[in-house]
Structure formats: C-alpha cells, structure tokens
N, C-alpha and C positions, 0 to 999 in steps of 0.2 A: 640505776638509768632514769628511775622517776625523778630522782633530785634533780638531774640534768635538763630534764623536760620542763621541770618547775621553773628553772632558771631562765631557759627559753621565754617560755610563756611571761614570765616577770618583766623580762627585757623587751618582749613584744608588744606590751601594752603601755610603755613609758610614751608619754607625748611631750613634745618641748614646743610652747606659743612663744614666737618672737615677732615684734613687728606685724602683728596680725596674721603672720603665716604660721600653720600649724603643720608640723612635720613630726610624724611617728618614728619612733626607732622600730627597726625591722625584726619582724618574727620570724627568725631562721636559725640553724644552729650557728653559723657564721654571723653573729649578731651585729647589727649595723648601730650606731649610737649617734646622738644630735649633741653638739656641743654650741655654744654661744661665744662667738669670739668677734669682737667689735661690730656688735649689732647685726652680724650674719649669721645664718644657719649654716653649720658645717655638717655634712653627711660623711660619716666614716663608715667603711666596709672593711671588714679584716677577710683577706683571701688566705687561700690555703698555703700558699707559700712564705706567708710574713710571720709566720710563729715557729721559732725552732728553740728548743730547751736544752734538755739532757736526754740522752739515750744511752740505756746500757750502763747507766753510771757516768758516762764522757760527755763532757760540755761540748755542744756543738756551737761554733761561732756563727752569731746572728748577723745578717747582712746589715749594713749601715742604711737607715732609711733616710731617703732623699727626696725633698720638697719640690713643689712646682716652682717655687721661687729660685731655688738653687739651679734647678735645670734652665730656667729663663737666663739667669745670670749666666750661665755657661754658654747658652746659646747666643746670646748678645756678645761675650767676649770671644766667640769663634766666628761671628757673622763675617764672612768675606764682603758683601754688600754694604754694611756699615763702614767697614775699612774704605771701600770704594767711594762712599758719600764724603769721607774725609778729604780724600784726594781730589774730589770734585769741588769741595770748598776751597780747597787751595787752588784749584786752577782758575776759579772765579777772583781769588785775591790776585793773582798773576795777571789776569786780564785786566782788573781794575788798575793795576799799576801801569801795564801797558797802555791803556787808554790814557791815563794821566799823560804819560809822555806824548802820546798823538795831540792829546789836547794843547799841551805847551807848545808843540812845533806849529800847529795851526794858529793860536795867538801870537807866537813871534812873528810868523810870516804872513800875518794878516789874511788868513784863508778862511776865517769864519764867516758865517752868514750874517751874524747879528741878531739873530733870532734864537733866544735861549730854548724854545722848546725845540729846535732843530738841531742846534750845537750840542745841546747838553744830553739828547735822547741817548746816544750809545752809552756814556757813562751811566745815567740813569736806569737805563735798562739792566745792564749788569749788575748794579747795586741791587735791583728787585730780584734778579736772578739767583743772586747769592742768598738773598734772605729766603727765597724759596727753596733753595737747594738746603738750607739750615732747616726750614720746616719738615721738608721731605724726610730729612734724616729722623728728625723726632717722630713723623708717622712711621718710619720704617721700623722703628726702634718699637712701637706700638703693634705693628703686623708682625713682626717676629713674636712677641709676646703672645698674641692671639694664636699664631700657628702653632706654637710649642704648647700651648694651653689645650687647643683641640685635640690635638696629637696625644698628650697626656691623658686628658680625660677618656679619648677612645680606648686608649691601652687599659684604664682603669675600669672602663665598662667591659670590655673585652675579658679581662681577668675575672670579672665577677660572672660574666656569663659563662666562663669555662667552669668555674667553681661550681655553679648552679649544675651545668652539664654532669659535672662529675658526682653531684649527689644524686641526680636522675641514675647515674649509671649503677651507683652503689645500690638504689631502690630495685633497678631492674636485675642486678646480679642476686639480690634476696628474693627476688620474685621468681627467679629463673631456679634457684637452690628448693624454692616450695613447691615449683611445678616439678621438679624431678621426683621430689617425695611422692607427689600424688601420680605420677606416672607408674612409680615402683609398686604402688597398692592399687593400680588400676583405676584411679579417680580421674585421670587425664591421658590423653593419647599422645603418642610420639610426635606426631605432626605438629600438636601445640608447642611441644619443646623446642622442634626445628624453628617455628615462628618466631618464638621468643628470643631464640639464639640469634637469628637473624637481626631482629630488633635491636637487640643489645650490640651486635656488631656495627650496626649502621651509628649507634651512638657512639661507638668507640671511634669510628672513622670522622665523626664530625667534631668531637674533641680535638683528635689528631691535627684535622683540618684547620681548626681555630687556635690550636697552639702553634702551628706554623705560621699562621697570619700575624699572631701575637709576638711573635720573635722578630719577623720581619718588620713590624711596627716599632720594636724595641731597638733594632738594630740602627734603623733610619733616625730614629730619635738621638741614638748615640753618636751618630755621624753629625748631626745638626749641633750637638751639645759637645763633641769630642770627648766622650765619656764612655767607658764601658760599662753599660747599665746591669750588666750581668752581675757586677760587685755590689749591686745596689737593689734594694726594695723600695718599690713606689710609696710614696705617702698616698693613701687611697681616699683623701678627702675632697669632697666637692661641695663648694659653698653655694647658698641659695640667699639671695638677697632681692627684694622686688624693688624695681626702677620706681624712683619717686621724681615728678616732675613739677616743679613749681610754675605757675602759669599755664598757658594752652599748649596742646602739644605742637601747633603749627609753629608758634613764637620759639618753642625749644629746638625743633627741626632746622628752623631757618638759621638760628644762632650757630648751629653745629655747621650747616653747610657753608655759611658764610666764613667760618674760620677755616674749614677744609679749603674752600677756593679762593681766599683772601687775596693771594698773588697772582691768581690768573685774572682776578677783577683788576687789580692794580696794575698789571701790564697792559691788559687791554685799554685801561683809561689812558696810560701815559702813550701808547701808541696812537691813540684817538687824538690826544694833544699834538702828537708830532704830525701827524696827517694834517691837522688844522694849521700849523705852524708852515708846512709846506704850501698849503694854499694860500698864506698870508704873503708868502714870498713869491707867489706866482709858479712855485715849483711843481704844480699840478697842470702845467701845460707843456705841449712838447716845444712850443715856441721859446721857453725858457731854456731849454737844453740845446737847441739850435742856436741861440744867440751866443752860446758859450764856444762855438766851433769857429776856429779861425780859418777865414776864407783864403784862398790861394789867388793872388794876382800874377797872372802870366809876365806880367811887364817887369815883375821885381826880380826875374831872373835872367835878364839881359844883361852882359857885363861889356864894358868899353875898355880895350886894352890902351897902351901908351899912345899908340898912332890912330886912336879914334876908330878902331874896328869894332863893330858891334857882334857880340856872339851870346847864342844863348846856352845858358848851363842846364842841359838836358837832365843830368843826373840829380842835381839837387831840386830842380822842378818835379821830377818824378817822386822823390822822398816826400816832398810836401803834398803831393796828391796823394800818396799813401797815407800820410798823417791825417789829411784832411777827410778823407774817406773812413779812417778809423775813428777820428773824433765824431763824425756823424753816425757811425753805427753805435759808439758809444751813446750818444744822445738819445738814438732810439731805445737802446737798451735800457738807459736810466729811466727814461720816460715808461718802457713797458714795466720795469721795477716797481715804479710808483702805482701804475694801474694794478698790477698783481698785488702789491702791498694794500691798496685800496679793498680790493674784493677779500683777501685774506683776512684783513680787519673785520669786514661785515661778516665773512664765515665764522671766525670765532667768536664773536658776539652771538650769534646763533646757536652755535654748539655749546657754549658755556650755558646759555639760558635753557638749551635743551637737557644738558647735562645736570643742571639745578633742578628742574621738573620731573625727570626721572628718577633721580637720587631721592628726592623728598616723597615721589610715590613709592619707592621701595621701602623706604624708611617707615612711612606710614602703613604699609602693608605689615612691615616688620612688627610696628607697635601694636598693630590688632592682633596679630597672632600671638603676640607678648602676653595681651590680656587676656585672651583665651586661654594660654598655657597657665597663667595664674589660677583660673578658675579649673582648668584639669585637675592641677596639682592638688588643691583643694578637695574637688571630687575624689580623687584617687587616694589621698589621706583619709577621707571618711570611709572609704572602702577597705583600706588596710586596717583602722580601727574596728569596723565590723568583723573584719576577718581574725583579728586578735580575740574578739569573742568569741568566735567559733573555734579557735584553736584551743581556748581554754576549756570549751566543752569536750572537745575531742580529747584532751589530756585526761579529762576524768573518766572517759571511756576507756583509755589505756589502763588507767588505774583499776578498772572493774573487770578488765579483760574481755571487754566488749569487741575493742578493736586490737589491731596488733600495733606493735612499735613501727612496722614497716609502713603500715597503712597512715600512721601519724606523720611518718616521714614524707610520705605522699603528699600530705596536705601541707607540711612545711615547705616542700617544693613550690607548690602553687603560690604560696605566700612569698617566695622569692620571685616568681614572676611579677607580682605587684611591686615587690621592692625595687627591681631592675625597670620596670616601667618608670617608677617615680624618679629613679637616677636618670634615666635617659631623658624623661621631659625636663628636668632640672638642668641638664646638660645643654638641651637644646634652647631652653630659656636664657640661659647665660652668653650662649653664643648671639642669640637675636638681641640681647640687651646691650652687649659690647659693640654689636654693628649700630646701634641707636646712639650710643653715647660717643663712639670713636667712628663715624662712617667711613674714614678712610682706611680702616681695616678691610674695607670690601675690595679694594683694590689692590694690585701689587707694584712695588716700586722698583 
C-alpha cells in the first residue's frame, strides 16, 4: 500500500507550464494528468468506470472511448435544425428564381418605376436574406458545437463528482467499521454508530441521485447524437488555453459584433435606400397613390341605340364604382404601408443599435469575468501545489504509523475537492471564452 501512496504523491506534485498557465496534475487516487496538445492544456481525469481489464482470468471487454469531436460530428449529422436550414436556403433560391420571372414581366410590360432603388429592392433583399440564411447556418453549426460541448463537460464533471463521492463513501464505511470496534469495546456509544450510519445513508442517497441525473444527461446527449452512449466511455479531457487578443478589447468585440450582425446592417441599409427611392418618386405622398386611381365619369355609361334612344348602363356603372372604391382603398392601404414601413425602418435601426450596445456590454462583462477566472485558476493552482506538499508530509506520517491510511484517504478527498474546483473553473472559463470568440452562440437559431 505504501508503494501505491508513493505513486499518488509523485503524480500529485507534477506541474506543467504552457503559455504562462500553470496547471498541476491532481493528487488523488484517480490521478489526473496534464498533456500538451497544440499549445493547449488538456486535463484528463480517469473515473471509476473507465478502466476494465481482467477479472478471475477472464478478459472483460473495454468500452470504446468516444471523444467530444466524434459526438459533435454525430450531433451535426443528426440535427433537424441544420437540415431545415438547407431547406430554407433552397426556399430563397426558388424565391429568387420567381422574382427574376416577375422582374422580366414588369420589364416587358413597362411596369417598372425606372428607379433602380425601388425596382431592384425585392430581388436585392432576397439575395441578402439568402446570404443571411447561409450565415445563420454556419452560426447554428457553432451553436450545436457549443451545446454539445457544454453538455459533454457537464457529464464529465458530474462523473468526477460521483467518483469523489464514492471515495468519500468508502472512507465513511471504514469509519463506520472502526466505530463498531470502538462500540464493541466500550470506547463509543451505540448512538454514535446510529449517527454515522445515517450520515452514510445520506451519502448513498446523494450518489444515487447524481447517478440518476447523470443517466438522464447521457440519455439526452444520446438523443442529440443518435448514439447509444451506454456502449461508450467518454473521453474525460477538458482543455484550457487562455484567450489571446491582439489590440484593444473594444476593437476585438466590435469586429465580432459586426460579423455577427453584418446582414442585419446590410438589410437596413438596403431598406433605407429603398425608402429614399420612394421619396425620389414622390411615393411618400398620398397624392401619388390617389393619382393612380381611375376616376369614374357617369356620362361614359350612357348608351344610344339605333333609334337614338339614350339609356344608362347601371350594371357597368356600378361595377366601375366598386372598382373605383377598391382602387381608392388600395391607395390608402399602399400609403399606410409606406408609413408603417418608414416607422419599421426607424424602429429596426434603434433595436439593432440597442442590440449592439447590450451585446457588447455582455461580452465586456464576460471578458472581465474571464480575466478574473484566469487569476482564480492561478491561485487555485498554487493552493494545489501547497496541498501536494502537505500530502507528502502526511504520507510520511502514514509510513511512521502516526496516522491511518483512512486518515490519509480523507486528505486525498479534500485534494479532490480542489481538483474538481479547478475543473469547474476551467469549464466556466472555456464557456465564457467561446461566447466572446463566437457571440452568436449566446442566441438560438
């Protein structure tokens, strides 16, 4: 057993320094390691269900390890939303073809206004909407990656937490056995034994609840990826690489926001040009639409027969009046549409500007939190290094018989708490970092 403890301590004091970030390997029986992959720090944590070898001479099949990248690919391939985006793109292609036909018809029948800003607006808007849909498809892809990654890491962290709780349960069982011995020789009272059993039962209930929650999380991730994850073991790596920004944070965030809202800006600009074109053609006035109405002259509906008798065609006149009224109503509606369009444009400008301000504020807050998390990770790393020194001292006490192996395991459990805190900090850091690098993952498409 002393050899085993020596190995734990040796692993616990390993430190890796990459890009100025110092992350220790974790001092615990389920030792975590640090690997350098593409200039990023990768934290690996082996949990209890990930290692199966031989039992009583029989080889037990080890589940295939599935990586985050493989799960993301499966989720992308299985996404109904992405498939729907493809159909939306096809819809805009069909709309553009139809608009071309309409433009040709208007051209052939001399129905165009002669103002390109007005005549080309429907087609130009459809082209921008198609580009925006293609962009939203790419953003949706990133959102799926973000969603799967968060769910994946939550599962990894929950598995690690359960593993830690099981270690704690083992310690409590050992304490219970020791307490039974004390009760049997009169060094403790039965009531203490009952209290310890209640504590142990609560720990068992907590583990069961977390295992049920873990199963639900795995089942839902399986639905997203169309995989039976009970056939796999998840690769329990979480990488950590600090965000590097060239230039000022304001310039960086402005560039990200401009990319995110590019086509919103362009559609508003196109609509603004269109409204300007309407004003150039006096289409911003009610009189323009009124002048399009064909007026009804009652005298036009008198008819003279062969004998010179004059009769009034009431039916045709009534139809003309109905048409006249309808045209006037259409004129009012068209002018009302112009007024509403003018307001909608002004509203869209204000909302877009407000969205940019709010988004930038959120991203700046995230960046401030990110910087604070970097410091927290460094401080926690220092704490872990200090704790590793303490573990080395405690190991010597185990060798000398000053403390029991169970006491040492209790200290290892405290070390696991630090390890888990580090993993959670890094997971939060990565989530915030992704929201800054790709702000569109904050929304849903």
